[in-house]
MOPAC internal coordinates of N, CA, C and O (Angstrom, degrees):
PM7 1SCF
backbone

  N    0.0000 0     0.00 0     0.00 0    0    0    0
  C    1.4489 1     0.00 0     0.00 0    1    0    0
  C    1.5318 1   111.29 1     0.00 0    2    1    0
  O    1.2310 1   120.09 1   137.70 1    3    2    1
  N    1.3262 1   117.43 1   -42.30 1    3    2    1
  C    1.4620 1   118.59 1  -175.72 1    5    3    2
  C    1.5216 1   111.77 1   -67.15 1    6    5    3
  O    1.2310 1   119.78 1   151.89 1    7    6    5
  N    1.3276 1   118.02 1   -28.11 1    7    6    5
  C    1.4656 1   119.59 1   177.79 1    9    7    6
  C    1.5221 1   110.74 1   -64.93 1   10    9    7
  O    1.2310 1   120.78 1   141.98 1   11   10    9
  N    1.3163 1   116.10 1   -38.02 1   11   10    9
  C    1.4702 1   120.13 1   177.77 1   13   11   10
  C    1.5290 1   109.84 1   -65.60 1   14   13   11
  O    1.2310 1   120.51 1   140.36 1   15   14   13
  N    1.3154 1   116.64 1   -39.64 1   15   14   13
  C    1.4614 1   119.97 1  -179.61 1   17   15   14
  C    1.5320 1   110.60 1   -65.50 1   18   17   15
  O    1.2310 1   120.49 1   138.75 1   19   18   17
  N    1.3355 1   116.67 1   -41.25 1   19   18   17
  C    1.4665 1   120.55 1   177.93 1   21   19   18
  C    1.5204 1   110.40 1   -63.99 1   22   21   19
  O    1.2310 1   120.77 1   137.22 1   23   22   21
  N    1.3184 1   116.13 1   -42.78 1   23   22   21
  C    1.4691 1   121.06 1   177.06 1   25   23   22
  C    1.5302 1   110.20 1   -61.28 1   26   25   23
  O    1.2310 1   120.50 1   131.92 1   27   26   25
  N    1.3431 1   116.64 1   -48.08 1   27   26   25
  C    1.4651 1   120.64 1  -178.62 1   29   27   26
  C    1.5295 1   111.86 1   -61.65 1   30   29   27
  O    1.2310 1   119.98 1   138.78 1   31   30   29
  N    1.3173 1   117.65 1   -41.22 1   31   30   29
  C    1.4642 1   120.39 1   178.36 1   33   31   30
  C    1.5305 1   110.69 1   -61.80 1   34   33   31
  O    1.2310 1   120.83 1   136.66 1   35   34   33
  N    1.3200 1   116.02 1   -43.34 1   35   34   33
  C    1.4666 1   119.50 1   179.54 1   37   35   34
  C    1.5234 1   109.99 1   -62.46 1   38   37   35
  O    1.2310 1   120.28 1   134.44 1   39   38   37
  N    1.3180 1   117.07 1   -45.56 1   39   38   37
  C    1.4618 1   121.01 1   179.69 1   41   39   38
  C    1.5319 1   111.50 1   -65.21 1   42   41   39
  O    1.2310 1   120.12 1   137.48 1   43   42   41
  N    1.3315 1   117.37 1   -42.52 1   43   42   41
  C    1.4733 1   121.46 1   179.86 1   45   43   42
  C    1.5254 1   112.12 1   -60.70 1   46   45   43
  O    1.2310 1   120.71 1   149.69 1   47   46   45
  N    1.3314 1   116.25 1   -30.31 1   47   46   45
  C    1.4643 1   120.82 1   179.38 1   49   47   46
  C    1.5339 1   112.57 1   -92.52 1   50   49   47
  O    1.2310 1   121.07 1  -177.04 1   51   50   49
  N    1.3254 1   115.56 1     2.96 1   51   50   49
  C    1.4762 1   121.15 1  -178.55 1   53   51   50
  C    1.5242 1   112.72 1    56.85 1   54   53   51
  O    1.2310 1   120.87 1  -142.68 1   55   54   53
  N    1.3313 1   115.93 1    37.32 1   55   54   53
  C    1.4590 1   121.20 1   176.45 1   57   55   54
  C    1.5245 1   109.10 1   -95.50 1   58   57   55
  O    1.2310 1   120.84 1   -30.88 1   59   58   57
  N    1.3032 1   116.00 1   149.12 1   59   58   57
  C    1.4524 1   120.83 1   174.14 1   61   59   58
  C    1.5257 1   109.02 1   -91.62 1   62   61   59
  O    1.2310 1   120.90 1   -18.45 1   63   62   61
  N    1.3233 1   115.88 1   161.55 1   63   62   61
  C    1.4566 1   119.02 1   174.91 1   65   63   62
  C    1.5247 1   109.53 1   -60.35 1   66   65   63
  O    1.2310 1   120.70 1   143.25 1   67   66   65
  N    1.3267 1   116.27 1   -36.75 1   67   66   65
  C    1.4664 1   120.73 1  -179.87 1   69   67   66
  C    1.5273 1   111.21 1   -62.29 1   70   69   67
  O    1.2310 1   120.32 1   135.75 1   71   70   69
  N    1.3419 1   117.00 1   -44.25 1   71   70   69
  C    1.4677 1   119.08 1  -177.96 1   73   71   70
  C    1.5285 1   111.35 1   -67.00 1   74   73   71
  O    1.2310 1   120.06 1   142.60 1   75   74   73
  N    1.3247 1   117.48 1   -37.40 1   75   74   73
  C    1.4652 1   120.32 1   177.80 1   77   75   74
  C    1.5305 1   109.54 1   -68.33 1   78   77   75
  O    1.2310 1   120.68 1   139.17 1   79   78   77
  N    1.3167 1   116.30 1   -40.83 1   79   78   77
  C    1.4708 1   120.26 1   177.28 1   81   79   78
  C    1.5249 1   110.64 1   -60.29 1   82   81   79
  O    1.2310 1   120.28 1   138.80 1   83   82   81
  N    1.3220 1   117.06 1   -41.20 1   83   82   81
  C    1.4662 1   120.35 1   177.96 1   85   83   82
  C    1.5171 1   110.64 1   -62.41 1   86   85   83
  O    1.2310 1   120.21 1   138.09 1   87   86   85
  N    1.3329 1   117.20 1   -41.91 1   87   86   85
  C    1.4559 1   121.07 1   178.10 1   89   87   86
  C    1.5315 1   110.63 1   -60.76 1   90   89   87
  O    1.2310 1   121.01 1   139.00 1   91   90   89
  N    1.3360 1   115.68 1   -41.00 1   91   90   89
  C    1.4678 1   120.30 1  -179.82 1   93   91   90
  C    1.5253 1   112.76 1   -80.44 1   94   93   91
  O    1.2310 1   120.78 1   172.46 1   95   94   93
  N    1.3259 1   116.11 1    -7.54 1   95   94   93
  C    1.4685 1   123.13 1  -178.83 1   97   95   94
  C    1.5254 1   111.75 1    60.52 1   98   97   95
  O    1.2310 1   122.02 1  -133.07 1   99   98   97
  N    1.3338 1   113.73 1    46.93 1   99   98   97
  C    1.4625 1   120.86 1   175.17 1  101   99   98
  C    1.5231 1   108.25 1  -130.59 1  102  101   99
  O    1.2310 1   120.81 1   -14.88 1  103  102  101
  N    1.3128 1   116.06 1   165.12 1  103  102  101
  C    1.4573 1   121.09 1   178.77 1  105  103  102
  C    1.5356 1   108.68 1   -71.08 1  106  105  103
  O    1.2310 1   119.97 1   -39.14 1  107  106  105
  N    1.3334 1   117.67 1   140.86 1  107  106  105
  C    1.4688 1   120.24 1   179.64 1  109  107  106
  C    1.5319 1   113.95 1   -54.61 1  110  109  107
  O    1.2310 1   120.02 1   145.41 1  111  110  109
  N    1.3314 1   117.56 1   -34.59 1  111  110  109
  C    1.4701 1   119.42 1   178.38 1  113  111  110
  C    1.5229 1   111.64 1   -65.17 1  114  113  111
  O    1.2310 1   120.32 1   145.84 1  115  114  113
  N    1.3247 1   116.99 1   -34.16 1  115  114  113
  C    1.4646 1   120.66 1   177.27 1  117  115  114
  C    1.5235 1   109.25 1   -67.21 1  118  117  115
  O    1.2310 1   120.49 1   136.32 1  119  118  117
  N    1.3351 1   116.67 1   -43.68 1  119  118  117
  C    1.4640 1   119.15 1   179.14 1  121  119  118
  C    1.5262 1   110.68 1   -62.52 1  122  121  119
  O    1.2310 1   120.13 1   137.80 1  123  122  121
  N    1.3224 1   117.36 1   -42.20 1  123  122  121
  C    1.4698 1   120.82 1   178.11 1  125  123  122
  C    1.5333 1   110.58 1   -56.79 1  126  125  123
  O    1.2310 1   120.71 1   138.01 1  127  126  125
  N    1.3096 1   116.26 1   -41.99 1  127  126  125
  C    1.4718 1   120.10 1   179.13 1  129  127  126
  C    1.5315 1   111.14 1   -65.27 1  130  129  127
  O    1.2310 1   120.49 1   141.29 1  131  130  129
  N    1.3268 1   116.67 1   -38.71 1  131  130  129
  C    1.4699 1   120.04 1   176.21 1  133  131  130
  C    1.5254 1   109.78 1   -60.95 1  134  133  131
  O    1.2310 1   120.87 1   129.19 1  135  134  133
  N    1.3340 1   115.94 1   -50.81 1  135  134  133
  C    1.4570 1   120.39 1  -174.46 1  137  135  134
  C    1.5307 1   112.11 1   -66.23 1  138  137  135
  O    1.2310 1   119.82 1   150.61 1  139  138  137
  N    1.3086 1   117.96 1   -29.39 1  139  138  137
  C    1.4679 1   121.55 1   178.72 1  141  139  138
  C    1.5234 1   112.67 1   -85.35 1  142  141  139
  O    1.2310 1   120.44 1   173.78 1  143  142  141
  N    1.3237 1   116.76 1    -6.22 1  143  142  141
  C    1.4451 1   120.23 1   178.90 1  145  143  142
  C    1.5199 1   113.90 1    84.45 1  146  145  143
  O    1.2310 1   120.35 1  -167.31 1  147  146  145
  N    1.3161 1   116.93 1    12.69 1  147  146  145
  C    1.4604 1   120.55 1   178.79 1  149  147  146
  C    1.5227 1   111.70 1   -80.48 1  150  149  147
  O    1.2310 1   120.88 1   160.90 1  151  150  149
  N    1.3244 1   115.91 1   -19.10 1  151  150  149
  C    1.4727 1   122.99 1   175.24 1  153  151  150
  C    1.5134 1   106.77 1  -138.76 1  154  153  151
  O    1.2310 1   120.84 1   -29.19 1  155  154  153
  N    1.3298 1   115.99 1   150.81 1  155  154  153
  C    1.4665 1   120.11 1   176.64 1  157  155  154
  C    1.5218 1   109.80 1   -80.60 1  158  157  155
  O    1.2310 1   121.02 1   -39.94 1  159  158  157
  N    1.3333 1   115.66 1   140.06 1  159  158  157
  C    1.4554 1   120.41 1   174.13 1  161  159  158
  C    1.5199 1   108.54 1   -66.60 1  162  161  159
  O    1.2310 1   119.49 1   -49.47 1  163  162  161
  N    1.3299 1   118.58 1   130.53 1  163  162  161
  C    1.4683 1   119.25 1   172.94 1  165  163  162
  C    1.5341 1   109.76 1   -69.09 1  166  165  163
  O    1.2310 1   120.73 1   -26.33 1  167  166  165
  N    1.3066 1   116.20 1   153.67 1  167  166  165
  C    1.4587 1   121.42 1  -179.82 1  169  167  166
  C    1.5274 1   111.59 1   -54.75 1  170  169  167
  O    1.2310 1   120.56 1   138.98 1  171  170  169
  N    1.3267 1   116.53 1   -41.02 1  171  170  169
  C    1.4682 1   120.31 1  -179.27 1  173  171  170
  C    1.5344 1   110.92 1   -60.74 1  174  173  171
  O    1.2310 1   120.28 1   142.16 1  175  174  173
  N    1.3275 1   117.07 1   -37.84 1  175  174  173
  C    1.4653 1   121.08 1   179.57 1  177  175  174
  C    1.5247 1   110.67 1   -68.78 1  178  177  175
  O    1.2310 1   120.12 1   140.45 1  179  178  177
  N    1.3232 1   117.37 1   -39.55 1  179  178  177
  C    1.4683 1   121.23 1   178.16 1  181  179  178
  C    1.5250 1   109.98 1   -61.18 1  182  181  179
  O    1.2310 1   120.53 1   135.34 1  183  182  181
  N    1.3097 1   116.60 1   -44.66 1  183  182  181
  C    1.4684 1   120.64 1   179.93 1  185  183  182
  C    1.5230 1   110.41 1   -64.39 1  186  185  183
  O    1.2310 1   120.17 1   135.30 1  187  186  185
  N    1.3127 1   117.28 1   -44.70 1  187  186  185
  C    1.4709 1   120.64 1   179.24 1  189  187  186
  C    1.5183 1   111.22 1   -63.28 1  190  189  187
  O    1.2310 1   120.17 1   139.54 1  191  190  189
  N    1.3419 1   117.28 1   -40.46 1  191  190  189
  C    1.4643 1   120.13 1   178.92 1  193  191  190
  C    1.5222 1   111.32 1   -65.22 1  194  193  191
  O    1.2310 1   120.32 1   140.81 1  195  194  193
  N    1.3235 1   116.99 1   -39.19 1  195  194  193
  C    1.4686 1   120.06 1   177.57 1  197  195  194
  C    1.5250 1   109.96 1   -61.29 1  198  197  195
  O    1.2310 1   120.32 1   138.06 1  199  198  197
  N    1.3231 1   116.99 1   -41.94 1  199  198  197
  C    1.4662 1   120.37 1   176.88 1  201  199  198
  C    1.5306 1   110.84 1   -65.86 1  202  201  199
  O    1.2310 1   120.66 1   137.16 1  203  202  201
  N    1.3127 1   116.35 1   -42.84 1  203  202  201
  C    1.4723 1   122.65 1  -178.29 1  205  203  202
  C    1.5244 1   110.94 1   -59.36 1  206  205  203
  O    1.2310 1   120.70 1   134.88 1  207  206  205
  N    1.3299 1   116.26 1   -45.12 1  207  206  205
  C    1.4659 1   120.76 1  -178.19 1  209  207  206
  C    1.5241 1   112.79 1   -91.73 1  210  209  207
  O    1.2310 1   120.29 1   178.68 1  211  210  209
  N    1.3156 1   117.05 1    -1.32 1  211  210  209
  C    1.4638 1   123.82 1   179.58 1  213  211  210
  C    1.5277 1   111.93 1    56.50 1  214  213  211
  O    1.2310 1   121.76 1  -130.43 1  215  214  213
  N    1.3328 1   114.23 1    49.57 1  215  214  213
  C    1.4669 1   121.93 1   177.15 1  217  215  214
  C    1.5245 1   107.68 1  -130.03 1  218  217  215
  O    1.2310 1   120.68 1   -10.27 1  219  218  217
  N    1.3163 1   116.30 1   169.73 1  219  218  217
  C    1.4605 1   119.57 1   176.87 1  221  219  218
  C    1.5300 1   109.71 1   -80.63 1  222  221  219
  O    1.2310 1   121.03 1   -23.19 1  223  222  221
  N    1.3095 1   115.63 1   156.81 1  223  222  221
  C    1.4657 1   119.13 1   176.03 1  225  223  222
  C    1.5294 1   110.15 1   -65.89 1  226  225  223
  O    1.2310 1   120.17 1   145.84 1  227  226  225
  N    1.3243 1   117.28 1   -34.16 1  227  226  225
  C    1.4675 1   119.96 1   177.02 1  229  227  226
  C    1.5272 1   110.83 1   -61.62 1  230  229  227
  O    1.2310 1   120.17 1   139.77 1  231  230  229
  N    1.3189 1   117.27 1   -40.23 1  231  230  229
  C    1.4622 1   120.17 1   176.78 1  233  231  230
  C    1.5253 1   110.23 1   -64.98 1  234  233  231
  O    1.2310 1   120.76 1   134.31 1  235  234  233
  N    1.3010 1   116.15 1   -45.69 1  235  234  233
  C    1.4621 1   121.31 1  -179.02 1  237  235  234
  C    1.5267 1   110.93 1   -58.99 1  238  237  235
  O    1.2310 1   120.44 1   142.43 1  239  238  237
  N    1.3218 1   116.76 1   -37.57 1  239  238  237
  C    1.4588 1   121.61 1  -178.44 1  241  239  238
  C    1.5241 1   113.57 1   -87.77 1  242  241  239
  O    1.2310 1   120.21 1  -179.45 1  243  242  241
  N    1.3180 1   117.20 1     0.55 1  243  242  241
  C    1.4567 1   120.76 1   176.93 1  245  243  242
  C    1.5146 1   114.57 1    80.57 1  246  245  243
  O    1.2310 1   120.43 1  -163.16 1  247  246  245
  N    1.3230 1   116.77 1    16.84 1  247  246  245
  C    1.4734 1   120.26 1  -179.87 1  249  247  246
  C    1.5166 1   111.96 1   -83.08 1  250  249  247
  O    1.2310 1   120.03 1   162.78 1  251  250  249
  N    1.3381 1   117.56 1   -17.22 1  251  250  249
  C    1.4546 1   122.75 1   177.66 1  253  251  250
  C    1.5263 1   108.26 1  -149.20 1  254  253  251
  O    1.2310 1   121.31 1   -20.43 1  255  254  253
  N    1.3105 1   115.10 1   159.57 1  255  254  253
  C    1.4640 1   119.75 1   175.29 1  257  255  254
  C    1.5309 1   111.59 1   -99.19 1  258  257  255
  O    1.2310 1   120.76 1  -176.82 1  259  258  257
  N    1.3279 1   116.16 1     3.18 1  259  258  257
  C    1.4630 1   121.92 1   177.81 1  261  259  258
  C    1.5272 1   108.57 1   -93.42 1  262  261  259
  O    1.2310 1   120.00 1   -69.37 1  263  262  261
  N    1.3497 1   117.60 1   110.63 1  263  262  261
  C    1.4617 1   119.66 1  -177.20 1  265  263  262
  C    1.5240 1   115.10 1   -78.61 1  266  265  263
  O    1.2310 1   119.73 1   173.23 1  267  266  265
  N    1.3297 1   118.12 1    -6.77 1  267  266  265
  C    1.4532 1   121.50 1  -174.68 1  269  267  266
  C    1.5280 1   112.06 1   -61.13 1  270  269  267
  O    1.2310 1   120.33 1   -56.95 1  271  270  269
  N    1.3430 1   116.98 1   123.05 1  271  270  269
  C    1.4691 1   119.01 1   176.48 1  273  271  270
  C    1.5288 1   110.82 1   -63.16 1  274  273  271
  O    1.2310 1   119.47 1   -28.56 1  275  274  273
  N    1.3361 1   118.62 1   151.44 1  275  274  273
  C    1.4741 1   122.05 1  -177.10 1  277  275  274
  C    1.5282 1   113.70 1   -54.93 1  278  277  275
  O    1.2310 1   119.55 1   142.25 1  279  278  277
  N    1.3129 1   118.47 1   -37.75 1  279  278  277
  C    1.4669 1   120.98 1  -177.52 1  281  279  278
  C    1.5294 1   111.77 1   -65.26 1  282  281  279
  O    1.2310 1   120.08 1   158.05 1  283  282  281
  N    1.3232 1   117.45 1   -21.95 1  283  282  281
  C    1.4568 1   120.58 1  -177.32 1  285  283  282
  C    1.5242 1   112.99 1   -95.52 1  286  285  283
  O    1.2310 1   119.73 1   174.96 1  287  286  285
  N    1.3262 1   118.11 1    -5.04 1  287  286  285
  C    1.4767 1   120.91 1  -177.53 1  289  287  286
  C    1.5014 1   110.93 1   -80.13 1  290  289  287
  O    1.2310 1   120.10 1   180.00 1  291  290  289

């Protein structure tokens, strides 16, 4: 479920896999593998993506439907 949410967030922001990979400072092929579920996202990448999309990590991981980051609650 969380992979779909990460994909949807990227698409909603009109970002390419390449641009997100650049933000994470990884090779685009590595990011593609993460997004397709062929590799697990490292914790550091999950945290960076939550900051990038301005959502909570719980939202990113599908644990809640509330995207509000903790600092904003």
